N, CA, C and O atoms as a DFTB+ gen file, in Angstrom:
684 C
 N C O
     1  1     122.542      22.897     195.772
     2  2     121.966      21.823     194.973
     3  2     122.589      21.985     193.651
     4  3     122.993      21.001     193.031
     5  1     122.683      23.144     193.205
     6  2     123.347      23.445     191.867
     7  2     124.805      22.995     191.892
     8  3     125.297      22.352     190.964
     9  1     125.472      23.350     192.974
    10  2     126.902      22.805     193.076
    11  2     126.896      21.342     193.051
    12  3     127.717      20.766     192.338
    13  1     126.015      20.646     193.791
    14  2     126.061      19.150     193.679
    15  2     125.665      18.643     192.360
    16  3     126.262      17.718     191.809
    17  1     124.757      19.192     191.905
    18  2     124.313      18.815     190.468
    19  2     125.383      18.928     189.446
    20  3     125.568      17.975     188.689
    21  1     126.084      19.968     189.355
    22  2     127.126      20.270     188.612
    23  2     128.248      19.331     188.549
    24  3     128.852      19.075     187.507
    25  1     128.515      18.815     189.720
    26  2     129.647      17.765     190.014
    27  2     129.288      16.487     190.277
    28  3     130.207      15.694     190.485
    29  1     128.070      16.062     190.321
    30  2     127.745      14.645     190.686
    31  2     126.932      14.154     189.515
    32  3     125.943      14.809     189.185
    33  1     127.288      12.965     188.800
    34  2     126.680      12.416     187.619
    35  2     125.323      11.937     187.739
    36  3     124.467      12.057     186.862
    37  1     125.150      11.334     188.975
    38  2     123.886      10.601     189.193
    39  2     122.816      11.367     190.047
    40  3     122.870      11.448     191.274
    41  1     121.859      11.906     189.280
    42  2     120.838      12.941     189.729
    43  2     120.029      12.357     190.825
    44  3     119.574      13.125     191.673
    45  1     119.786      11.024     190.910
    46  2     118.982      10.292     191.839
    47  2     119.756      10.313     193.354
    48  3     119.203       9.931     194.385
    49  1     121.054      10.800     193.287
    50  2     121.831      10.741     194.653
    51  2     121.768      12.134     195.221
    52  3     122.175      12.338     196.365
    53  1     121.311      13.036     194.528
    54  2     121.537      14.358     194.770
    55  2     120.858      14.754     196.087
    56  3     121.485      15.492     196.847
    57  1     119.588      14.314     196.438
    58  2     118.968      14.574     197.549
    59  2     119.571      13.881     198.781
    60  3     119.701      14.527     199.821
    61  1     119.919      12.680     198.713
    62  2     120.679      11.973     199.570
    63  2     121.944      12.680     200.147
    64  3     122.166      12.842     201.347
    65  1     122.801      13.106     199.037
    66  2     123.904      13.914     199.269
    67  2     123.649      15.200     199.911
    68  3     124.389      15.542     200.833
    69  1     122.624      16.005     199.506
    70  2     122.342      17.124     200.178
    71  2     121.944      16.940     201.688
    72  3     122.256      17.767     202.544
    73  1     121.239      15.809     201.947
    74  2     121.068      15.452     203.314
    75  2     122.255      15.204     204.176
    76  3     122.353      15.589     205.341
    77  1     123.130      14.546     203.527
    78  2     124.252      14.102     204.277
    79  2     125.190      15.413     204.436
    80  3     125.888      15.504     205.447
    81  1     125.212      16.307     203.568
    82  2     125.913      17.576     203.825
    83  2     125.378      18.234     204.950
    84  3     126.076      18.546     205.915
    85  1     124.053      18.482     204.860
    86  2     123.376      19.097     205.996
    87  2     123.813      18.595     207.389
    88  3     124.161      19.405     208.248
    89  1     123.797      17.221     207.629
    90  2     124.023      16.601     208.847
    91  2     125.443      16.755     209.101
    92  3     125.745      16.934     210.281
    93  1     126.453      16.721     208.179
    94  2     127.822      16.976     208.547
    95  2     128.028      18.360     208.912
    96  3     128.813      18.572     209.837
    97  1     127.459      19.342     208.345
    98  2     127.579      20.706     208.643
    99  2     126.912      20.943     209.964
   100  3     127.558      21.664     210.725
   101  1     125.746      20.490     210.411
   102  2     125.265      20.642     211.833
   103  2     126.060      20.041     212.747
   104  3     126.254      20.629     213.810
   105  1     126.628      18.842     212.521
   106  2     127.529      18.217     213.513
   107  2     128.658      19.110     213.894
   108  3     128.928      19.364     215.068
   109  1     129.380      19.629     212.756
   110  2     130.495      20.378     212.829
   111  2     130.236      21.840     213.646
   112  3     130.996      22.324     214.484
   113  1     129.023      22.381     213.198
   114  2     128.577      23.584     213.895
   115  2     128.267      23.540     215.268
   116  3     128.250      24.591     215.909
   117  1     127.993      22.339     215.861
   118  2     127.814      22.006     217.188
   119  2     129.098      22.470     217.959
   120  3     128.987      23.072     219.027
   121  1     130.193      22.213     217.462
   122  2     131.299      22.596     218.193
   123  2     131.893      23.941     217.897
   124  3     132.444      24.579     218.793
   125  1     131.800      24.388     216.682
   126  2     132.229      25.804     216.358
   127  2     131.536      26.282     215.100
   128  3     131.233      25.489     214.208
   129  1     131.278      27.617     215.028
   130  2     130.630      28.193     213.936
   131  2     131.827      28.441     212.833
   132  3     132.946      28.790     213.208
   133  1     131.536      28.252     211.558
   134  2     132.608      28.512     210.569
   135  2     132.658      29.929     210.398
   136  3     131.660      30.621     210.599
   137  1     133.800      30.425     210.025
   138  2     134.114      31.997     209.751
   139  2     133.485      32.294     208.341
   140  3     132.976      33.388     208.096
   141  1     133.542      31.282     207.433
   142  2     133.060      31.478     206.063
   143  2     131.959      30.291     205.798
   144  3     132.314      29.234     205.276
   145  1     130.776      30.499     206.140
   146  2     129.691      29.550     206.157
   147  2     129.541      28.817     204.582
   148  3     129.492      27.609     204.354
   149  1     129.490      29.855     203.664
   150  2     129.316      29.361     202.213
   151  2     130.547      28.342     201.739
   152  3     130.401      27.283     201.129
   153  1     131.785      28.936     202.176
   154  2     133.048      28.039     201.746
   155  2     132.998      26.746     202.626
   156  3     133.471      25.686     202.216
   157  1     132.448      26.867     203.765
   158  2     132.625      25.648     204.579
   159  2     131.523      24.626     204.106
   160  3     131.809      23.433     204.010
   161  1     130.307      25.080     203.822
   162  2     129.270      24.275     203.171
   163  2     129.813      23.672     201.885
   164  3     129.635      22.467     201.711
   165  1     130.420      24.344     201.018
   166  2     130.898      23.775     199.584
   167  2     132.110      22.893     199.898
   168  3     132.329      21.925     199.170
   169  1     132.852      23.146     200.857
   170  2     134.010      22.159     201.328
   171  2     133.567      21.039     201.685
   172  3     134.110      20.014     201.273
   173  1     132.395      20.993     202.598
   174  2     131.967      19.707     203.121
   175  2     131.244      19.046     201.929
   176  3     131.286      17.816     201.890
   177  1     130.643      19.646     201.038
   178  2     130.036      18.883     199.960
   179  2     130.983      18.231     199.011
   180  3     130.725      17.169     198.446
   181  1     132.236      18.995     198.836
   182  2     133.242      18.505     197.972
   183  2     133.783      17.263     198.660
   184  3     133.921      16.226     198.013
   185  1     134.083      17.329     199.901
   186  2     134.675      16.245     200.682
   187  2     133.718      15.009     200.650
   188  3     134.200      13.884     200.516
   189  1     132.425      15.190     200.764
   190  2     131.448      14.081     200.998
   191  2     131.503      13.356     199.436
   192  3     131.465      12.136     199.275
   193  1     131.589      14.251     198.440
   194  2     131.628      13.459     197.036
   195  2     132.908      12.630     196.936
   196  3     132.951      11.508     196.430
   197  1     134.045      13.345     197.514
   198  2     135.262      12.645     197.365
   199  2     135.209      11.242     198.164
   200  3     135.771      10.244     197.714
   201  1     134.484      11.235     199.398
   202  2     134.405       9.921     200.127
   203  2     133.557       8.946     199.525
   204  3     133.689       7.728     199.647
   205  1     132.565       9.619     198.782
   206  2     131.566       8.485     198.074
   207  2     132.294       7.853     196.868
   208  3     132.110       6.677     196.552
   209  1     133.166       8.721     196.179
   210  2     133.840       8.048     195.145
   211  2     134.898       7.140     195.536
   212  3     135.202       6.224     194.771
   213  1     135.566       7.311     196.783
   214  2     136.513       6.514     197.248
   215  2     135.842       5.220     197.805
   216  3     136.427       4.140     197.733
   217  1     134.677       5.341     198.330
   218  2     133.768       4.012     198.805
   219  2     133.447       3.338     197.496
   220  3     133.550       2.112     197.446
   221  1     133.110       3.940     196.553
   222  2     132.637       3.083     195.306
   223  2     133.772       2.291     194.713
   224  3     133.611       1.169     194.232
   225  1     134.931       2.924     194.767
   226  2     136.171       2.266     194.188
   227  2     136.700       0.982     195.024
   228  3     137.369       0.124     194.448
   229  1     136.393       0.879     196.351
   230  2     136.717      -0.269     197.189
   231  2     135.934      -1.307     196.564
   232  3     134.755      -1.226     196.220
   233  1     136.768      -2.360     196.446
   234  2     136.257      -3.745     196.014
   235  2     136.281      -4.761     197.162
   236  3     137.328      -4.952     197.780
   237  1     135.176      -5.403     197.454
   238  2     135.302      -6.400     198.561
   239  2     136.438      -7.269     198.446
   240  3     136.842      -7.552     197.318
   241  1     137.031      -7.749     199.511
   242  2     138.175      -8.774     199.389
   243  2     137.500     -10.082     199.027
   244  3     138.127     -10.945     198.413
   245  1     136.268     -10.246     199.382
   246  2     135.755     -11.641     198.967
   247  2     135.649     -11.744     197.468
   248  3     135.716     -12.840     196.912
   249  1     135.470     -10.527     196.754
   250  2     135.203     -10.515     195.311
   251  2     136.721     -10.860     194.660
   252  3     136.844     -11.391     193.557
   253  1     137.731     -10.516     195.422
   254  2     138.934     -10.529     194.973
   255  2     139.701     -11.844     194.925
   256  3     140.644     -12.083     194.171
   257  1     139.178     -12.652     195.815
   258  2     139.609     -14.064     196.035
   259  2     139.712     -14.780     194.887
   260  3     138.828     -14.519     194.071
   261  1     140.639     -15.736     194.507
   262  2     140.724     -16.517     193.362
   263  2     139.570     -17.543     193.417
   264  3     139.494     -18.311     194.376
   265  1     138.741     -17.572     192.491
   266  2     137.720     -18.487     192.443
   267  2     138.091     -19.888     192.435
   268  3     137.437     -20.722     193.061
   269  1     139.137     -20.184     191.736
   270  2     139.676     -21.618     191.608
   271  2     140.053     -21.994     192.884
   272  3     139.836     -23.178     193.139
   273  1     140.607     -21.258     193.850
   274  2     140.967     -21.693     195.218
   275  2     139.679     -22.029     196.012
   276  3     139.721     -22.840     196.936
   277  1     138.746     -21.518     195.715
   278  2     137.419     -21.665     196.373
   279  2     136.927     -23.019     195.879
   280  3     136.162     -23.571     196.671
   281  1     137.182     -23.673     194.772
   282  2     136.673     -24.925     194.203
   283  2     135.230     -24.725     193.942
   284  3     134.434     -25.618     194.231
   285  1     134.851     -23.637     193.426
   286  2     133.467     -23.296     193.175
   287  2     133.430     -23.041     191.720
   288  3     134.316     -22.385     191.171
   289  1     132.296     -23.609     191.000
   290  2     132.135     -23.259     189.717
   291  2     130.879     -22.248     189.497
   292  3     129.751     -22.585     189.859
   293  1     131.092     -21.199     188.986
   294  2     130.078     -20.109     189.078
   295  2     128.687     -20.519     188.313
   296  3     127.572     -20.180     188.709
   297  1     128.910     -21.187     187.326
   298  2     127.790     -21.492     186.430
   299  2     127.144     -22.823     187.044
   300  3     126.013     -23.152     186.686
   301  1     127.767     -23.486     187.848
   302  2     127.191     -24.841     188.252
   303  2     126.624     -24.735     189.850
   304  3     127.326     -24.874     190.851
   305  1     125.344     -24.487     189.825
   306  2     124.751     -24.408     191.217
   307  2     124.175     -25.929     191.651
   308  3     123.549     -26.710     190.934
   309  1     124.513     -26.069     192.804
   310  2     124.048     -27.530     193.204
   311  2     122.472     -27.445     193.408
   312  3     121.912     -26.376     193.652
   313  1     121.856     -28.559     193.299
   314  2     120.521     -28.733     193.319
   315  2     119.935     -28.157     194.955
   316  3     118.928     -27.478     195.155
   317  1     120.900     -28.662     195.966
   318  2     120.507     -28.218     197.284
   319  2     120.597     -26.742     197.323
   320  3     119.686     -26.079     197.819
   321  1     121.707     -26.174     196.797
   322  2     121.722     -24.776     197.022
   323  2     120.610     -24.090     196.199
   324  3     120.101     -23.085     196.695
   325  1     120.213     -24.485     195.099
   326  2     119.075     -23.983     194.265
   327  2     117.809     -24.075     195.145
   328  3     117.034     -23.119     195.181
   329  1     117.573     -25.233     195.877
   330  2     116.409     -25.513     196.425
   331  2     116.333     -24.539     197.783
   332  3     115.311     -23.973     198.170
   333  1     117.391     -24.487     198.293
   334  2     117.676     -23.529     199.472
   335  2     117.271     -22.182     199.124
   336  3     116.516     -21.545     199.859
   337  1     117.764     -21.686     197.972
   338  2     117.478     -20.355     197.522
   339  2     115.997     -20.077     197.244
   340  3     115.430     -19.021     197.525
   341  1     115.479     -21.055     196.708
   342  2     113.974     -20.857     196.363
   343  2     113.175     -21.024     197.772
   344  3     112.100     -20.439     197.905
   345  1     113.651     -21.749     198.723
   346  2     112.953     -21.836     200.023
   347  2     113.101     -20.378     200.772
   348  3     112.216     -19.945     201.510
   349  1     114.235     -19.723     200.515
   350  2     114.614     -18.436     201.204
   351  2     113.679     -17.426     200.514
   352  3     112.984     -16.628     201.144
   353  1     113.711     -17.513     199.255
   354  2     112.854     -16.475     198.591
   355  2     111.518     -16.632     198.791
   356  3     110.810     -15.627     198.741
   357  1     110.979     -17.820     199.033
   358  2     109.474     -17.967     199.462
   359  2     109.313     -17.449     200.812
   360  3     108.323     -16.759     201.055
   361  1     110.196     -17.708     201.750
   362  2     110.131     -17.277     203.038
   363  2     110.199     -15.795     202.921
   364  3     109.258     -15.202     203.447
   365  1     111.092     -15.088     202.357
   366  2     111.118     -13.591     202.352
   367  2     109.775     -13.025     201.742
   368  3     109.226     -12.079     202.306
   369  1     109.263     -13.554     200.662
   370  2     108.032     -13.317     200.142
   371  2     106.733     -13.337     201.151
   372  3     105.847     -12.483     201.131
   373  1     106.778     -14.378     201.964
   374  2     105.735     -14.577     202.943
   375  2     105.954     -13.430     204.157
   376  3     105.035     -12.731     204.582
   377  1     107.209     -13.376     204.587
   378  2     107.407     -12.279     205.585
   379  2     107.110     -10.924     205.136
   380  3     106.452     -10.149     205.830
   381  1     107.626     -10.594     203.881
   382  2     107.331      -9.278     203.256
   383  2     105.855      -8.993     203.160
   384  3     105.431      -7.865     203.409
   385  1     104.980     -10.081     202.772
   386  2     103.610      -9.944     202.672
   387  2     102.973      -9.658     204.071
   388  3     101.876      -9.105     204.147
   389  1     103.660     -10.033     205.147
   390  2     102.980      -9.984     206.563
   391  2     103.387      -8.665     206.956
   392  3     102.843      -8.228     207.970
   393  1     104.267      -7.902     206.346
   394  2     104.496      -6.583     206.890
   395  2     103.347      -5.649     206.706
   396  3     102.606      -5.727     205.726
   397  1     103.196      -4.716     207.706
   398  2     102.178      -3.701     207.642
   399  2     102.284      -2.918     206.256
   400  3     103.359      -2.697     205.699
   401  1     101.082      -2.540     205.784
   402  2     100.957      -1.950     204.564
   403  2     101.925      -0.770     204.244
   404  3     102.502      -0.728     203.158
   405  1     102.084       0.105     205.115
   406  2     102.965       1.330     204.861
   407  2     104.361       0.890     205.041
   408  3     105.162       1.447     204.290
   409  1     104.826       0.043     205.841
   410  2     106.128      -0.599     205.821
   411  2     106.427      -1.217     204.538
   412  3     107.463      -0.920     203.941
   413  1     105.573      -2.075     204.062
   414  2     105.861      -2.808     202.964
   415  2     105.967      -1.806     201.924
   416  3     106.909      -2.019     201.160
   417  1     105.269      -0.763     201.668
   418  2     105.304       0.151     200.506
   419  2     106.721       0.852     200.646
   420  3     107.440       0.957     199.653
   421  1     107.101       1.310     201.834
   422  2     108.255       1.989     201.766
   423  2     109.550       1.134     201.580
   424  3     110.489       1.543     200.896
   425  1     109.557      -0.025     202.197
   426  2     110.634      -0.838     201.961
   427  2     110.819      -1.312     200.518
   428  3     111.963      -1.530     200.121
   429  1     109.712      -1.495     199.661
   430  2     109.718      -1.735     198.349
   431  2     110.193      -0.642     197.426
   432  3     110.929      -0.830     196.457
   433  1     109.721       0.478     197.805
   434  2     110.018       1.720     197.020
   435  2     111.609       2.163     197.101
   436  3     112.291       2.616     196.182
   437  1     112.034       1.881     198.572
   438  2     113.426       2.341     198.773
   439  2     114.290       1.251     198.357
   440  3     115.221       1.552     197.609
   441  1     114.141      -0.046     198.729
   442  2     115.089      -1.139     198.488
   443  2     114.931      -1.779     197.040
   444  3     115.928      -2.260     196.502
   445  1     113.837      -1.793     196.472
   446  2     113.670      -2.488     195.305
   447  2     113.584      -1.479     193.932
   448  3     114.103      -1.761     192.852
   449  1     112.930      -0.430     194.179
   450  2     112.889       0.646     193.164
   451  2     113.812       1.526     193.245
   452  3     113.979       2.251     192.264
   453  1     114.644       1.699     194.407
   454  2     115.735       2.573     194.670
   455  2     115.430       4.037     194.783
   456  3     116.308       4.883     194.613
   457  1     114.219       4.327     195.063
   458  2     113.891       5.874     195.288
   459  2     114.481       6.506     196.245
   460  3     114.807       5.768     197.174
   461  1     114.784       7.783     196.386
   462  2     115.306       8.399     197.495
   463  2     114.059       8.690     198.492
   464  3     112.902       8.704     198.073
   465  1     114.364       8.896     199.706
   466  2     113.422       9.055     200.769
   467  2     112.485      10.074     200.438
   468  3     111.277       9.894     200.596
   469  1     113.041      11.315     199.910
   470  2     112.239      12.418     199.716
   471  2     111.126      12.221     198.643
   472  3     110.093      12.888     198.706
   473  1     111.341      11.287     197.638
   474  2     110.481      11.097     196.668
   475  2     109.474      10.155     197.220
   476  3     108.292      10.289     196.903
   477  1     109.867       9.194     198.037
   478  2     108.847       8.268     198.756
   479  2     107.943       8.998     199.568
   480  3     106.736       8.760     199.586
   481  1     108.543       9.955     200.295
   482  2     107.712      10.802     201.230
   483  2     106.682      11.671     200.345
   484  3     105.521      11.803     200.733
   485  1     107.095      12.208     199.253
   486  2     106.226      12.853     198.471
   487  2     105.136      12.194     197.951
   488  3     104.002      12.672     197.994
   489  1     105.452      10.943     197.379
   490  2     104.619      10.087     196.762
   491  2     103.490       9.391     197.670
   492  3     102.391       9.043     197.237
   493  1     103.908       9.247     198.934
   494  2     102.889       8.657     200.080
   495  2     102.295       9.702     200.977
   496  3     101.480       9.435     201.860
   497  1     102.788      11.029     200.684
   498  2     102.244      12.111     201.411
   499  2     102.424      12.035     203.003
   500  3     101.591      12.374     203.843
   501  1     103.732      11.502     203.225
   502  2     104.147      11.575     204.764
   503  2     105.577      12.261     204.798
   504  3     106.263      12.487     203.802
   505  1     105.887      12.531     206.012
   506  2     107.163      13.090     206.197
   507  2     108.401      12.206     205.977
   508  3     108.307      10.996     206.182
   509  1     109.483      12.719     205.595
   510  2     110.697      11.956     205.256
   511  2     111.077      11.385     206.525
   512  3     111.643      10.302     206.384
   513  1     110.947      11.767     207.717
   514  2     111.400      11.065     209.051
   515  2     110.390       9.915     209.293
   516  3     110.777       8.991     210.008
   517  1     109.179       9.870     208.794
   518  2     108.154       8.882     208.849
   519  2     108.607       7.813     207.902
   520  3     108.529       6.633     208.245
   521  1     109.068       8.154     206.750
   522  2     109.635       7.058     205.727
   523  2     110.758       6.400     206.388
   524  3     110.871       5.177     206.309
   525  1     111.660       7.165     207.082
   526  2     112.869       6.587     207.657
   527  2     112.438       5.559     208.794
   528  3     113.097       4.534     208.969
   529  1     111.382       5.839     209.518
   530  2     110.968       5.101     210.703
   531  2     110.408       3.790     210.022
   532  3     110.727       2.678     210.443
   533  1     109.528       3.980     208.909
   534  2     108.835       2.798     208.447
   535  2     109.994       1.719     207.710
   536  3     109.872       0.495     207.752
   537  1     110.995       2.354     207.114
   538  2     112.047       1.720     206.534
   539  2     112.922       0.837     207.511
   540  3     113.313      -0.288     207.203
   541  1     113.188       1.442     208.699
   542  2     113.940       0.805     209.880
   543  2     112.929      -0.299     210.332
   544  3     113.262      -1.484     210.356
   545  1     111.790       0.095     210.657
   546  2     110.912      -1.043     211.097
   547  2     110.605      -2.192     210.204
   548  3     110.496      -3.329     210.661
   549  1     110.473      -1.943     209.039
   550  2     110.146      -2.940     207.921
   551  2     111.351      -3.945     207.920
   552  3     111.256      -5.154     208.128
   553  1     112.515      -3.237     207.647
   554  2     113.778      -4.151     207.436
   555  2     114.094      -4.953     208.875
   556  3     114.533      -6.103     208.887
   557  1     113.859      -4.314     209.876
   558  2     114.018      -5.141     211.228
   559  2     112.967      -6.286     211.244
   560  3     113.368      -7.409     211.550
   561  1     111.741      -6.110     210.961
   562  2     110.812      -7.143     210.786
   563  2     111.148      -8.261     209.833
   564  3     111.018      -9.450     210.125
   565  1     111.580      -7.818     208.695
   566  2     112.072      -8.749     207.686
   567  2     113.250      -9.545     208.278
   568  3     113.278     -10.774     208.212
   569  1     114.109      -8.900     208.792
   570  2     115.248      -9.716     209.419
   571  2     114.737     -10.598     210.575
   572  3     115.282     -11.699     210.655
   573  1     113.929     -10.352     211.347
   574  2     113.472     -11.076     212.473
   575  2     112.707     -12.191     211.817
   576  3     112.831     -13.322     212.287
   577  1     111.944     -11.990     210.797
   578  2     111.241     -13.179     210.211
   579  2     112.207     -14.039     209.428
   580  3     112.001     -15.248     209.319
   581  1     113.160     -13.502     208.929
   582  2     113.986     -14.469     208.000
   583  2     115.240     -15.127     208.869
   584  3     115.747     -16.206     208.561
   585  1     115.642     -14.369     209.935
   586  2     116.931     -14.881     210.577
   587  2     116.539     -15.035     212.053
   588  3     117.464     -15.228     212.842
   589  1     115.371     -14.978     212.494
   590  2     114.830     -15.369     213.886
   591  2     115.453     -16.821     214.274
   592  3     116.022     -17.489     213.410
   593  1     115.332     -17.233     215.482
   594  2     115.740     -18.445     216.035
   595  2     115.674     -19.546     215.089
   596  3     116.689     -20.201     214.855
   597  1     114.625     -19.792     214.556
   598  2     114.523     -20.994     213.662
   599  2     113.858     -20.507     212.250
   600  3     113.443     -21.341     211.444
   601  1     113.784     -19.132     212.009
   602  2     113.140     -18.810     210.935
   603  2     111.614     -18.518     211.016
   604  3     111.028     -17.754     210.249
   605  1     111.046     -19.205     212.020
   606  2     109.641     -19.132     212.241
   607  2     109.419     -18.611     213.871
   608  3     108.757     -19.234     214.701
   609  1     110.028     -17.515     214.077
   610  2     110.055     -17.198     215.536
   611  2     108.676     -16.514     215.828
   612  3     107.935     -16.109     214.932
   613  1     108.419     -16.431     217.078
   614  2     106.916     -15.819     217.449
   615  2     106.729     -14.521     217.014
   616  3     105.613     -14.104     216.704
   617  1     107.791     -13.808     216.965
   618  2     107.706     -12.296     216.515
   619  2     107.161     -12.202     215.048
   620  3     106.305     -11.398     214.680
   621  1     107.789     -13.154     214.252
   622  2     107.490     -13.030     212.798
   623  2     106.125     -13.699     212.700
   624  3     105.399     -13.363     211.764
   625  1     105.709     -14.597     213.556
   626  2     104.504     -15.244     213.252
   627  2     103.401     -14.285     213.678
   628  3     102.402     -14.122     212.976
   629  1     103.574     -13.699     214.748
   630  2     102.713     -12.498     215.123
   631  2     102.529     -11.410     214.026
   632  3     101.440     -10.901     213.763
   633  1     103.698     -11.107     213.414
   634  2     103.716     -10.124     212.264
   635  2     102.782     -10.495     211.246
   636  3     101.945      -9.719     210.785
   637  1     102.952     -11.860     210.848
   638  2     102.178     -12.415     209.781
   639  2     100.687     -12.419     210.137
   640  3      99.878     -12.236     209.228
   641  1     100.223     -12.632     211.516
   642  2      98.818     -12.580     211.745
   643  2      98.419     -11.159     211.661
   644  3      97.436     -10.857     210.986
   645  1      99.162     -10.182     212.349
   646  2      98.762      -8.879     212.357
   647  2      98.508      -8.338     210.979
   648  3      97.497      -7.675     210.746
   649  1      99.526      -8.644     209.944
   650  2      99.488      -8.177     208.708
   651  2      98.315      -8.728     207.956
   652  3      97.713      -8.033     207.139
   653  1      97.977      -9.982     208.221
   654  2      96.901     -10.749     207.540
   655  2      95.577     -10.016     207.904
   656  3      94.763      -9.718     207.030
   657  1      95.378      -9.725     209.270
   658  2      94.235      -9.086     209.777
   659  2      94.158      -7.703     209.360
   660  3      93.037      -7.196     209.336
   661  1      95.153      -7.013     209.030
   662  2      95.234      -5.681     208.704
   663  2      94.712      -5.572     207.048
   664  3      93.922      -4.733     206.614
   665  1      95.333      -6.580     206.323
   666  2      94.971      -6.660     204.796
   667  2      93.262      -6.942     204.753
   668  3      92.484      -6.403     203.966
   669  1      92.954      -7.810     205.685
   670  2      91.581      -8.216     205.638
   671  2      90.629      -7.040     205.815
   672  3      89.600      -6.959     205.145
   673  1      90.996      -6.086     206.766
   674  2      90.442      -5.045     207.138
   675  2      90.384      -4.040     205.937
   676  3      89.359      -3.405     205.691
   677  1      91.412      -3.937     205.280
   678  2      91.711      -2.962     204.193
   679  2      90.675      -3.261     203.066
   680  3      90.000      -2.409     202.487
   681  1      90.655      -4.645     202.841
   682  2      89.847      -5.156     201.666
   683  2      88.307      -4.917     201.996
   684  3      87.442      -5.253     201.186
């Protein structure tokens, strides 16, 4: 962690970086044990940081397209598009409120507040693996609720009913 902290400027990424280093080391160790474990560990950490820097420098091709060629005015949003955006946001809020309480908390803390999984686990008093399971489940349920067959698929409707019943029990 000291090695990562000295070389990586964003402290909030350190725990995620450490986790990725461990995963890469374990995957590599499955095939062959390194002769110099410490050097190998530090080399993996260095390469991981280099990979992250390279990924951050990549700019999406969509962003590089000429805006004039798209015939789109950035400051001018059509009334239909604004209404559609409001409807989608309202739908997202409804589906989000229908999530089970723990999934809702984990998704909010990770995706909105940007907290690392370790901090979420510590704050909620659960294991990191449980945080990951709640996050996967919550995002899957959000996607089902938003992008199901017609946006109102049976699974998301059931999710809403279960979440509402659970909230009523909790109150």
